[in-house]
FIDO-384068 format. One record per residue (C-alpha): residue number from 1; residue in one letter; x, y, z. Coordinates in nm, 4 decimals. Layout:
N
+-----+------+----------+----------+----------+
! pos ! code !        x !        y !        z !
+-----+------+----------+----------+----------+
! NUM !    A !        X !        Y !        Z !
...
+-----+------+----------+----------+----------+
# end
This chain:
137
+-----+------+----------+----------+----------+
! pos ! code !        x !        y !        z !
+-----+------+----------+----------+----------+
!   1 !    M !   4.2146 !   1.7630 !   0.3805 !
!   2 !    V !   3.8448 !   1.8814 !   0.4062 !
!   3 !    D !   3.6841 !   2.0521 !   0.1035 !
!   4 !    E !   3.4810 !   2.3517 !   0.1841 !
!   5 !    P !   3.1226 !   2.3054 !   0.0813 !
!   6 !    D !   3.0198 !   2.4311 !  -0.2813 !
!   7 !    T !   2.6885 !   2.5607 !  -0.1854 !
!   8 !    S !   2.5671 !   2.7947 !   0.1049 !
!   9 !    V !   2.2734 !   2.7105 !   0.3267 !
!  10 !    E !   2.0955 !   2.9803 !   0.1632 !
!  11 !    D !   2.1293 !   2.8300 !  -0.1925 !
!  12 !    I !   2.0164 !   2.4965 !  -0.0481 !
!  13 !    R !   1.7078 !   2.6570 !   0.0961 !
!  14 !    A !   1.6230 !   2.8261 !  -0.2483 !
!  15 !    A !   1.6598 !   2.5074 !  -0.4213 !
!  16 !    Y !   1.4250 !   2.3537 !  -0.1966 !
!  17 !    V !   1.1892 !   2.6080 !  -0.2366 !
!  18 !    A !   1.1924 !   2.5968 !  -0.5858 !
!  19 !    R !   1.1359 !   2.2367 !  -0.5921 !
!  20 !    H !   0.8956 !   2.1868 !  -0.3451 !
!  21 !    G !   0.7589 !   2.5191 !  -0.2253 !
!  22 !    A !   0.8418 !   2.6747 !   0.1223 !
!  23 !    P !   0.7739 !   2.5772 !   0.4371 !
!  24 !    S !   0.3829 !   2.6264 !   0.5706 !
!  25 !    A !   0.1400 !   2.5749 !   0.8263 !
!  26 !    A !   0.0725 !   2.2409 !   0.7132 !
!  27 !    A !   0.4531 !   2.1350 !   0.7131 !
!  28 !    P !   0.6236 !   2.4176 !   0.9260 !
!  29 !    K !   0.9668 !   2.2653 !   0.9811 !
!  30 !    I !   1.2240 !   2.1661 !   0.7119 !
!  31 !    F !   1.5338 !   2.0267 !   0.8533 !
!  32 !    F !   1.8614 !   2.0056 !   0.6573 !
!  33 !    R !   2.1279 !   1.7646 !   0.7214 !
!  34 !    Y !   2.4592 !   1.8102 !   0.5821 !
!  35 !    Y !   2.7141 !   1.5172 !   0.4833 !
!  36 !    F !   3.0671 !   1.4837 !   0.3434 !
!  37 !    V !   3.0358 !   1.3313 !  -0.0282 !
!  38 !    N !   3.3280 !   1.2353 !  -0.2253 !
!  39 !    K !   3.3378 !   1.4252 !  -0.5249 !
!  40 !    D !   3.4937 !   1.1487 !  -0.7242 !
!  41 !    T !   3.2569 !   0.8538 !  -0.6028 !
!  42 !    G !   2.9233 !   1.0485 !  -0.5020 !
!  43 !    E !   2.9482 !   0.8550 !  -0.1780 !
!  44 !    K !   2.8268 !   0.9909 !   0.1073 !
!  45 !    S !   2.9917 !   0.9910 !   0.4381 !
!  46 !    A !   2.8246 !   0.8095 !   0.7381 !
!  47 !    T !   2.8867 !   1.0887 !   0.9434 !
!  48 !    M !   2.6506 !   1.3708 !   0.9392 !
!  49 !    L !   2.8366 !   1.7183 !   0.9670 !
!  50 !    A !   2.5360 !   1.9550 !   1.1033 !
!  51 !    E !   2.1682 !   1.9521 !   1.1054 !
!  52 !    T !   1.9825 !   2.2970 !   1.0568 !
!  53 !    K !   1.6064 !   2.3816 !   1.1156 !
!  54 !    W !   1.4104 !   2.6023 !   0.8971 !
!  55 !    T !   1.0789 !   2.7195 !   1.0478 !
!  56 !    A !   0.8210 !   2.9123 !   0.8758 !
!  57 !    P !   0.6424 !   3.1873 !   1.0378 !
!  58 !    A !   0.2732 !   3.1226 !   1.1496 !
!  59 !    S !   0.1225 !   3.3629 !   0.9072 !
!  60 !    V !   0.2077 !   3.6989 !   0.7297 !
!  61 !    T !  -0.0015 !   4.0069 !   0.8042 !
!  62 !    A !  -0.1448 !   4.1476 !   0.4980 !
!  63 !    P !  -0.0189 !   4.4959 !   0.3913 !
!  64 !    E !  -0.1953 !   4.8113 !   0.4381 !
!  65 !    I !  -0.2892 !   5.0273 !   0.1329 !
!  66 !    S !  -0.3389 !   5.4180 !   0.1962 !
!  67 !    G !  -0.4426 !   5.6988 !  -0.0439 !
!  68 !    T !  -0.7288 !   5.9384 !  -0.0955 !
!  69 !    T !  -1.0317 !   5.8161 !  -0.2632 !
!  70 !    P !  -1.2335 !   5.9867 !  -0.4193 !
!  71 !    F !  -0.9986 !   6.1880 !  -0.5936 !
!  72 !    T !  -1.0148 !   6.4791 !  -0.8537 !
!  73 !    E !  -0.6587 !   6.4863 !  -1.0282 !
!  74 !    S !  -0.4503 !   6.2174 !  -0.8809 !
!  75 !    T !  -0.3803 !   6.0332 !  -0.5477 !
!  76 !    Q !  -0.0754 !   5.9049 !  -0.3971 !
!  77 !    V !  -0.0941 !   5.5421 !  -0.2928 !
!  78 !    T !   0.1204 !   5.4182 !  -0.0071 !
!  79 !    I !   0.1513 !   5.0260 !   0.0599 !
!  80 !    T !   0.2612 !   4.9291 !   0.4102 !
!  81 !    G !   0.3406 !   4.5558 !   0.5816 !
!  82 !    P !   0.5477 !   4.3845 !   0.8090 !
!  83 !    D !   0.9272 !   4.4464 !   0.8497 !
!  84 !    G !   1.1490 !   4.2175 !   0.6392 !
!  85 !    A !   0.8379 !   4.1204 !   0.4142 !
!  86 !    T !   0.8486 !   4.2250 !   0.0255 !
!  87 !    I !   0.4937 !   4.3769 !  -0.1247 !
!  88 !    R !   0.3917 !   4.2716 !  -0.4470 !
!  89 !    Y !   0.0828 !   4.4511 !  -0.5585 !
!  90 !    T !  -0.1587 !   4.5108 !  -0.8758 !
!  91 !    T !  -0.3211 !   4.8470 !  -0.9933 !
!  92 !    D !  -0.5910 !   4.6337 !  -1.2422 !
!  93 !    G !  -0.7730 !   4.4427 !  -1.0044 !
!  94 !    S !  -0.5997 !   4.1128 !  -1.0663 !
!  95 !    T !  -0.4703 !   3.9026 !  -0.7822 !
!  96 !    P !  -0.0937 !   3.9897 !  -0.6868 !
!  97 !    T !   0.1614 !   3.6805 !  -0.7053 !
!  98 !    A !   0.5147 !   3.6746 !  -0.6427 !
!  99 !    E !   0.5920 !   3.7736 !  -0.9909 !
! 100 !    S !   0.3911 !   4.1089 !  -0.9403 !
! 101 !    T !   0.5339 !   4.4543 !  -0.9374 !
! 102 !    Q !   0.7260 !   4.5005 !  -0.6338 !
! 103 !    Y !   0.6396 !   4.8082 !  -0.4269 !
! 104 !    S !   0.9588 !   5.0409 !  -0.3429 !
! 105 !    A !   0.7835 !   5.3742 !  -0.3124 !
! 106 !    A !   0.4257 !   5.5653 !  -0.3258 !
! 107 !    F !   0.2837 !   5.6081 !  -0.6571 !
! 108 !    T !   0.0346 !   5.8064 !  -0.8261 !
! 109 !    L !  -0.2920 !   5.7053 !  -0.9802 !
! 110 !    S !  -0.4564 !   5.9285 !  -1.2239 !
! 111 !    A !  -0.7658 !   5.7060 !  -1.3043 !
! 112 !    T !  -1.0138 !   5.4991 !  -1.1018 !
! 113 !    A !  -0.8231 !   5.1862 !  -0.9961 !
! 114 !    T !  -0.8169 !   4.8878 !  -0.7570 !
! 115 !    V !  -0.4972 !   4.8587 !  -0.5922 !
! 116 !    K !  -0.4314 !   4.4892 !  -0.4401 !
! 117 !    A !  -0.1306 !   4.3803 !  -0.2271 !
! 118 !    I !   0.0287 !   4.0672 !  -0.0824 !
! 119 !    A !   0.3129 !   4.0714 !   0.1761 !
! 120 !    I !   0.5669 !   3.7635 !   0.1164 !
! 121 !    K !   0.8085 !   3.6689 !   0.3806 !
! 122 !    D !   1.0219 !   3.3367 !   0.3899 !
! 123 !    G !   0.8075 !   3.2277 !   0.1141 !
! 124 !    I !   0.4865 !   3.2637 !   0.2798 !
! 125 !    S !   0.2097 !   3.4830 !   0.1374 !
! 126 !    S !  -0.0408 !   3.7053 !   0.3287 !
! 127 !    S !  -0.4023 !   3.7542 !   0.2720 !
! 128 !    V !  -0.4889 !   4.0157 !  -0.0278 !
! 129 !    A !  -0.5162 !   4.3665 !   0.0874 !
! 130 !    E !  -0.7581 !   4.5473 !  -0.1626 !
! 131 !    K !  -0.8714 !   4.9130 !  -0.2055 !
! 132 !    T !  -1.0479 !   5.0912 !  -0.4805 !
! 133 !    F !  -0.9661 !   5.4530 !  -0.5759 !
! 134 !    T !  -1.2269 !   5.6268 !  -0.7421 !
! 135 !    K !  -1.1904 !   5.9364 !  -0.9686 !
! 136 !    S !  -1.4584 !   6.1954 !  -0.9382 !
! 137 !    E !  -1.5355 !   6.3771 !  -1.2354 !
+-----+------+----------+----------+----------+
# end
């Protein structure tokens, strides 16, 4: 009888990224090898079950920030990025990280602000896009 694996490939990849970081231009390929392991003894079988390869994208295109500047009352800010990427942004001029606010829809600014954004795909971050929106008095 063969037990089903307790962990999905996605869970294994997430654990790897948490521990070692995602594939990058410096180390663009990661191989995963799967073996049977005896749950009682922890002993690994000599025969490999499967092997998969995870390849990082060469780079991620920076997002584009749009909106009217200068503005008098308020302006709508829209951020677009590559398909499949998550956009993270800040409005205080600080550099965005994977923990910054996630962009989901256009937002309104009613004061002068510098918006910075990054696109993240497969654990790889783009360069920072930046646009300053100025409120005219």
